[in-house]
C-alpha positions as CSV (number, residue, x, y, z in Angstrom):
1,M,4.2,17.0,1.3
2,K,3.9,15.0,-2.0
3,P,3.1,11.4,-2.3
4,Q,6.1,10.0,-3.4
5,H,8.2,11.8,-0.4
6,L,5.3,10.5,1.9
7,L,5.7,7.2,0.5
8,L,9.4,7.0,1.4
9,S,8.6,8.3,4.9
10,L,6.3,4.9,5.2
11,G,9.4,2.5,4.2
12,W,9.5,1.2,7.7
13,L,5.9,0.4,7.8
14,M,6.3,-1.4,4.4
15,L,9.4,-3.4,5.6
16,I,9.0,-4.0,9.5
17,T,5.7,-5.2,11.1
18,G,5.3,-6.5,14.5
19,C,2.9,-7.3,17.3
20,T,1.5,-6.2,20.9
21,P,3.0,-7.1,23.9
22,T,0.6,-9.6,25.9
23,P,-1.6,-8.8,28.4
24,E,1.3,-10.2,31.4
25,T,3.9,-8.1,29.8
26,V,1.5,-4.6,29.9
27,A,0.8,-5.4,33.3
28,T,4.2,-5.7,34.3
29,A,5.3,-2.4,32.6
30,P,6.3,0.7,34.9
31,A,4.3,3.5,35.1
32,T,4.7,5.7,32.0
33,R,6.3,9.3,32.2
34,P,4.1,12.1,30.4
35,A,5.1,13.3,26.9
36,S,6.6,16.7,26.1
37,V,5.0,19.1,23.8
38,A,7.1,21.2,21.2
39,T,6.1,25.0,20.9
40,T,9.3,26.5,20.0
41,P,10.6,27.5,16.1
42,A,13.4,25.3,14.4
43,P,15.7,24.5,15.5
44,V,14.3,23.8,19.3
45,I,17.0,23.5,21.8
46,S,15.4,22.1,25.1
47,P,17.6,22.1,28.1
48,I,17.2,19.7,30.7
49,P,15.0,20.5,33.4
50,D,16.7,21.5,37.0
51,T,14.3,19.4,39.0
52,P,13.2,15.9,38.0
53,L,9.7,15.2,37.3
54,L,7.8,13.0,39.4
55,L,6.1,9.8,38.3
56,P,2.5,10.1,38.4
57,S,0.6,9.6,41.4
58,S,-1.7,6.8,39.4
59,T,-0.5,2.9,39.5
60,S,-3.1,1.9,37.5
61,T,-2.4,-0.6,34.8
62,P,-1.8,0.6,31.2
63,T,-4.5,-0.6,28.9
64,F,-5.1,-1.3,25.3
65,T,-8.0,-2.5,23.3
66,P,-7.2,-5.6,21.5
67,L,-7.4,-5.6,17.6
68,P,-9.5,-8.5,15.9
69,T,-7.8,-11.7,15.7
70,L,-8.2,-13.8,12.2
71,S,-7.6,-17.6,12.2
72,L,-5.0,-18.9,10.3
73,A,-7.8,-21.1,8.4
74,E,-9.6,-17.7,7.6
75,L,-6.1,-16.1,6.5
76,G,-5.4,-19.0,4.5
77,A,-9.1,-19.0,2.8
78,T,-8.4,-15.1,1.9
79,Y,-4.8,-15.5,0.3
80,T,-6.1,-18.6,-1.7
81,A,-9.0,-16.2,-3.0
82,Q,-7.0,-13.3,-4.0
83,A,-4.5,-15.7,-6.0
84,A,-7.1,-17.4,-7.5
85,A,-8.8,-14.0,-8.9
86,Y,-5.2,-12.7,-9.7
87,T,-4.8,-12.4,-13.7
88,P,-1.0,-11.8,-14.6
89,P,-0.2,-9.2,-17.2
90,P,0.9,-10.3,-20.7
91,T,4.6,-10.6,-21.3
92,Q,6.3,-7.4,-22.9
93,R,8.4,-7.9,-25.6
94,P,11.8,-6.2,-24.3
95,T,13.1,-3.4,-26.4
96,S,15.7,-1.7,-24.0
97,T,19.2,-2.7,-24.5
98,F,19.6,-1.6,-20.6
99,T,21.5,-4.2,-18.3
100,P,21.2,-3.7,-14.7
101,T,24.7,-3.2,-13.5
102,P,27.3,-2.0,-10.7
103,T,29.5,1.1,-11.4
104,F,32.8,0.5,-10.0
105,T,34.5,4.1,-9.0
106,P,38.1,4.1,-6.7
107,I,37.4,6.0,-3.8
108,P,39.8,7.0,-1.1
109,G,39.3,5.7,2.5
110,P,37.8,2.5,3.7
111,V,35.8,0.5,1.6
112,W,32.7,-1.6,3.2
113,P,30.1,-3.8,2.3
114,I,26.8,-2.6,1.8
115,L,23.6,-4.9,2.0
116,F,19.8,-4.2,0.3
117,A,16.6,-6.1,-0.5
118,G,15.4,-5.3,-3.9
119,G,15.0,-6.7,-7.4
120,R,16.2,-6.0,-11.0
121,C,14.3,-3.5,-13.1
122,R,12.3,-5.2,-15.8
123,T,12.6,-4.0,-19.6
124,G,10.4,-3.7,-22.4
125,D,7.8,-1.4,-23.9
126,A,5.6,-1.2,-20.6
127,Y,8.5,-0.6,-18.3
128,T,10.0,2.9,-18.9
129,N,10.1,3.7,-15.5
130,C,11.1,1.2,-12.6
131,G,8.7,0.6,-9.4
132,Q,8.1,-2.2,-6.8
133,D,5.7,-3.4,-9.6
134,M,8.0,-3.6,-12.2
135,V,10.6,-5.7,-11.0
136,D,12.0,-9.2,-11.4
137,E,12.0,-11.7,-8.3
138,W,13.2,-10.0,-5.6
139,G,16.3,-11.1,-2.9
140,W,18.8,-9.9,-0.6
141,Y,22.4,-8.7,-2.0
142,Q,25.7,-7.4,-0.9
143,I,27.3,-4.7,-3.2
144,H,30.9,-2.6,-1.9
145,S,30.9,0.9,-1.6
146,D,32.9,1.5,-4.5
147,G,30.6,-0.2,-6.5
148,S,32.2,-3.5,-6.9
149,G,31.5,-7.1,-5.6
150,L,27.7,-7.1,-6.4
151,R,26.4,-10.7,-5.2
152,S,23.4,-12.5,-4.0
153,V,23.1,-13.7,-0.5
154,P,22.0,-16.8,-0.4
155,Q,21.6,-17.2,3.8
156,L,19.1,-14.5,3.6
157,N,16.8,-15.8,0.5
158,L,14.9,-18.3,2.3
159,E,11.8,-18.2,0.1
160,P,9.3,-19.7,0.4
161,E,9.4,-21.1,4.0
162,F,10.5,-17.4,4.9
163,R,10.8,-14.0,3.8
164,I,13.3,-11.3,5.7
165,Q,11.7,-8.5,5.9
166,A,14.4,-6.5,8.2
167,I,17.8,-7.4,9.4
168,R,20.1,-6.0,12.1
169,F,23.6,-7.1,13.3
170,S,25.4,-7.2,16.2
171,P,28.1,-4.2,17.5
172,D,30.9,-6.6,17.1
173,G,29.8,-8.1,13.7
174,N,29.2,-11.5,14.8
175,K,25.9,-12.4,14.8
176,M,22.5,-10.9,13.3
177,A,18.9,-10.6,14.1
178,Y,16.1,-10.6,11.4
179,W,12.3,-10.1,11.1
180,A,10.3,-12.7,8.6
181,W,7.2,-13.4,7.4
182,S,6.2,-17.4,7.3
183,E,2.7,-19.0,7.0
184,Q,2.6,-19.3,10.6
185,G,3.1,-15.6,11.2
186,Y,5.7,-13.2,11.7
187,R,9.0,-14.5,13.6
188,L,12.1,-12.9,14.9
189,F,15.3,-14.6,15.0
190,L,18.9,-14.5,15.9
191,A,21.7,-16.4,14.3
192,G,25.3,-16.3,13.2
193,L,26.4,-14.3,10.0
194,D,26.1,-17.9,7.8
195,N,22.7,-18.0,9.1
196,S,23.9,-21.0,11.1
197,N,22.1,-22.1,14.0
198,P,18.9,-19.6,14.0
199,L,17.3,-19.2,17.2
200,E,13.6,-18.3,17.0
201,M,13.0,-15.1,19.8
202,I,9.5,-14.0,18.8
203,T,6.7,-15.6,17.3
204,T,3.2,-13.5,16.6
205,P,0.1,-13.4,14.4
206,F,-0.2,-11.5,11.1
207,E,-2.9,-9.0,13.0
208,R,-0.3,-8.0,15.5
209,S,2.5,-7.6,13.4
210,A,2.3,-4.1,12.8
211,L,2.4,-2.8,16.1
212,L,6.5,-3.6,16.8
213,G,8.4,-0.3,15.8
214,G,11.4,-1.8,15.3
215,F,14.1,-3.8,17.3
216,D,18.1,-3.1,17.7
217,F,20.9,-5.4,19.6
218,M,21.8,-4.5,23.1
219,P,25.5,-3.2,23.2
220,E,28.1,-5.5,24.4
221,T,25.3,-8.6,24.3
222,D,23.3,-11.1,22.3
223,C,19.9,-9.6,23.5
224,L,17.7,-7.8,21.6
225,V,15.6,-4.9,22.1
226,L,12.1,-4.6,20.8
227,Y,9.8,-1.4,20.6
228,W,6.2,-2.3,21.0
229,R,3.2,0.2,20.2
230,F,0.6,-0.2,22.5
231,D,-2.6,0.2,20.1
232,I,-2.7,2.1,16.9
233,N,-6.3,3.5,18.1
234,Q,-4.8,4.8,21.6
235,S,-5.1,8.3,22.2
236,P,-4.2,10.5,19.6
237,E,-2.3,12.9,22.1
238,V,0.4,10.3,23.1
239,E,2.6,7.7,21.2
240,K,2.9,5.2,23.7
241,V,5.9,2.7,23.4
242,S,7.1,-0.5,25.2
243,I,10.5,-1.3,25.6
244,E,11.4,-5.3,26.0
245,R,14.5,-7.0,26.1
246,V,14.7,-10.9,25.4
247,C,18.0,-12.9,25.3
248,P,18.9,-16.2,24.3
249,D,19.2,-17.4,27.8
250,R,16.0,-15.8,28.5
251,M,13.2,-15.8,25.9
252,E,10.9,-14.4,28.5
253,P,10.8,-10.5,27.5
254,Q,11.4,-8.1,30.3
255,V,10.4,-4.7,30.5
256,L,12.9,-1.9,30.4
257,D,10.6,1.2,30.0
258,V,7.4,2.5,28.9
259,I,7.4,5.6,27.1
260,E,4.8,8.3,26.0
261,F,6.2,10.3,23.3
262,P,4.3,13.6,21.9
263,D,1.9,12.0,19.0
264,L,3.7,11.5,15.8
265,W,1.5,11.2,12.8
266,P,1.0,8.8,10.7
267,R,2.0,6.2,13.2
268,F,4.7,3.7,11.3
269,A,6.1,6.6,9.6
270,H,8.3,7.2,12.5
271,H,11.1,5.2,14.1
272,Y,13.1,4.2,16.6
273,L,17.4,4.2,17.2
274,L,18.6,2.8,20.5
275,S,22.4,4.5,21.5
276,P,25.7,2.6,21.5
277,Q,25.4,2.5,25.1
278,G,21.8,1.3,25.3
279,D,20.8,4.1,27.7
280,A,19.0,6.3,25.2
281,L,16.5,6.0,22.6
282,L,15.6,8.7,20.1
283,A,12.4,8.9,18.1
284,V,11.8,10.5,14.6
285,G,8.9,11.6,12.6
286,P,6.0,13.6,11.4
287,D,3.1,14.6,13.3
288,R,-0.3,15.3,12.0
289,N,0.7,18.6,10.0
290,Y,4.1,17.0,8.8
291,N,6.2,18.6,11.0
292,E,8.9,16.7,12.0
293,Y,10.7,15.9,15.4
294,L,13.6,14.4,16.7
295,Y,13.2,13.2,20.5
296,I,15.4,11.4,23.0
297,Q,14.5,9.5,26.0
298,E,16.7,8.7,28.8
299,L,16.0,5.0,29.4
300,E,14.7,4.1,33.2
301,T,14.9,7.7,34.6
302,I,11.7,9.4,35.3
303,V,12.9,12.6,33.0
304,S,9.8,13.1,30.1
305,P,11.1,12.4,26.1
306,R,13.4,15.6,25.3
307,L,12.9,17.6,22.0
308,L,16.2,17.5,20.4
309,F,15.0,19.3,17.2
310,T,12.3,20.6,14.8
311,A,11.5,22.8,12.1
312,P,7.7,23.8,12.6
313,D,5.7,25.3,9.9
314,Q,8.3,24.3,7.2
315,Q,6.9,23.4,4.2
316,G,8.2,20.2,2.6
317,L,10.5,19.3,5.1
318,S,11.7,15.6,6.3
319,L,14.5,14.8,8.6
320,G,16.7,11.8,6.9
321,P,18.8,9.4,8.2
322,V,20.0,9.6,12.1
323,W,23.1,8.4,13.3
324,W,24.4,8.2,16.9
325,Q,28.3,9.0,17.2
326,P,30.1,6.1,18.9
327,D,30.6,7.8,22.4
328,G,26.8,8.6,22.2
329,Q,27.0,12.5,23.0
330,Q,26.0,13.3,19.7
331,I,23.4,12.9,17.2
332,E,24.0,13.8,13.5
333,F,20.9,13.5,10.9
334,I,19.9,15.4,7.7
335,Q,17.2,17.8,7.1
336,N,15.5,17.8,3.6
337,V,13.5,20.9,2.4
338,I,11.7,20.5,-0.8
339,Q,11.8,23.9,-2.8
340,P,8.7,24.6,-5.8
341,D,11.1,23.6,-8.5
342,D,11.3,19.7,-6.9
343,T,15.2,20.7,-6.1
344,V,16.0,19.6,-2.2
345,S,17.8,21.7,0.1
346,L,20.2,19.4,2.3
347,T,21.5,20.4,5.7
348,H,24.0,18.1,7.8
349,Y,22.9,18.8,11.4
350,V,24.7,17.8,14.7
351,V,23.0,18.1,17.9
352,S,24.5,17.2,21.4
353,R,22.5,14.7,23.4
354,D,21.1,17.3,25.9
355,G,19.9,19.4,23.3
356,Q,22.5,22.5,24.0
357,N,24.4,22.7,21.0
358,V,22.8,22.4,17.5
359,Q,25.6,23.0,14.7
360,S,25.1,22.9,10.7
361,R,28.1,21.3,9.1
362,L,26.7,21.3,5.2
363,E,24.4,22.8,3.2
364,L,23.8,22.3,-0.2
365,T,21.0,21.9,-3.1
366,A,20.4,18.4,-4.3
367,E,17.9,16.5,-7.0
368,F,17.3,14.1,-4.4
369,V,15.7,13.5,-0.9
370,L,18.1,11.8,1.5
371,V,15.4,10.1,3.8
372,T,16.0,6.3,3.3
373,G,19.7,5.4,4.0
374,G,22.3,4.1,6.2
375,W,25.5,5.9,7.6
376,S,28.7,4.3,7.2
377,Q,31.0,2.8,10.4
378,D,33.5,6.0,10.3
379,G,30.2,8.6,9.6
380,R,31.6,9.8,6.4
381,E,29.2,8.4,4.0
382,I,25.6,8.0,3.5
383,A,24.2,4.9,1.5
384,F,20.5,5.8,-0.1
385,F,18.0,5.2,-2.1
386,S,16.4,8.5,-3.9
387,S,12.9,9.0,-4.3
388,L,13.6,12.4,-6.7
389,F,15.2,10.6,-9.5
390,D,13.0,9.9,-12.6
391,F,12.9,6.1,-11.7
392,K,14.4,5.1,-15.0
393,P,16.6,2.0,-14.7
394,E,19.5,4.0,-15.6
395,T,19.2,6.3,-12.6
396,T,17.5,3.7,-9.8
397,G,19.4,2.2,-7.5
398,I,22.0,3.0,-5.0
399,Y,23.9,6.1,-4.3
400,V,26.7,7.2,-1.9
401,F,26.6,10.7,-0.4
402,D,29.7,12.0,0.8
403,L,29.6,14.3,3.7
404,E,32.9,15.7,3.9
405,N,32.9,17.0,0.6
406,G,28.9,17.1,-0.7
407,T,29.1,15.1,-3.6
408,W,27.5,11.6,-4.6
409,R,28.0,8.7,-6.4
410,Q,25.8,6.1,-7.9
411,I,27.2,2.3,-7.2
412,L,24.6,0.4,-8.8
413,A,21.8,1.2,-11.3
414,G,18.8,-1.0,-12.5
415,Y,17.3,-2.4,-9.0
416,Y,14.2,-1.1,-7.3
417,L,15.1,-1.0,-3.2
418,F,12.4,-2.7,-1.0
419,E,15.1,-2.6,1.9
420,W,17.3,0.7,2.6
421,P,20.7,-0.1,1.9
422,T,22.6,-0.9,5.6
423,W,26.6,-0.9,5.9
424,I,27.5,-4.3,7.2
425,P,30.6,-6.5,8.2
426,E,31.4,-8.6,5.4
427,L,29.0,-11.8,4.9
428,P,30.5,-15.3,4.7
């Protein structure tokens, strides 16, 4: 796997960080179930076992090694020293006439807003390409899926006090939750779409923040579900994750489940996705040999995680955006296979929740890896930021991939993204 492809697989690490559960929370966690092991060639279909697996006989409390803790004074001194040693690069005289701009394209079907975090590409002699170190001041923006309506979202641009790193929206489209950096640590807030009445749900110090594997809304509630990794130094054979719920009227985290997934490595290069009914969790990511896996775990059951899909020994493979169908019975995802000529074979798969049925709906060759992106509300399109374009300002930005006919269009040029595009309700 090439470095630029692995970089996008690590996007979640750059944008989501978290903390480890408190000792009290871990002590109350239910016994973990053993992880399943994948040995079947791709695609793998794992039938449901005829008889349930029994819980481990041991009732010992999970343990972990605490990470070193730095005081705020030590952190502040470190940041001050780094700032004092930093020398800004000389200002380059702009020579490019390119202007970052959206591209309006009339499209059939519904048009929805798309949210992203990024910055405009700089121009000039030293900026022939556009990367994360070559953008103007970044912020949160909204644009419609036809390329219209590009605008800043002021309620999300909270610097310097806060810097929002990840955001989720409630299924009814009335609330949002966001994970933000502050000088006091990382914080999780629940608020209205205009960021009205923000309620702080979680606060964690910087050194614990990397243990948060993500968060989602619990369906039909204002509660949030969080995925905590126990320890980045835990056994290399498993990835132990605590599933916890926090609610506005019950701030003390409640443990819903503790799961042991077979080791997905590097840690933080994989992510989790809750089912629309809140009763199952998907885990997606590579192992140490860069084989990609898709697991499902039925929550609050004694059945082990079930392998839904893998393609072992397939060079240049990555699994792209994953989407639950609204009824929660099927999962859709994109498989990318990078060819020697740097083209990509894209395959759109649909797999049943029980793993009994895997279908290939679309196969084509493209010039991009479709790894970081979001599915539209009707499952017809994916908005994405590519890793295989040349990163010139003209080709750097947001694209929309149409799953019905296998075509794609660019709706925004000249922006480098720090958070991949997400289809959202219309913001105030």
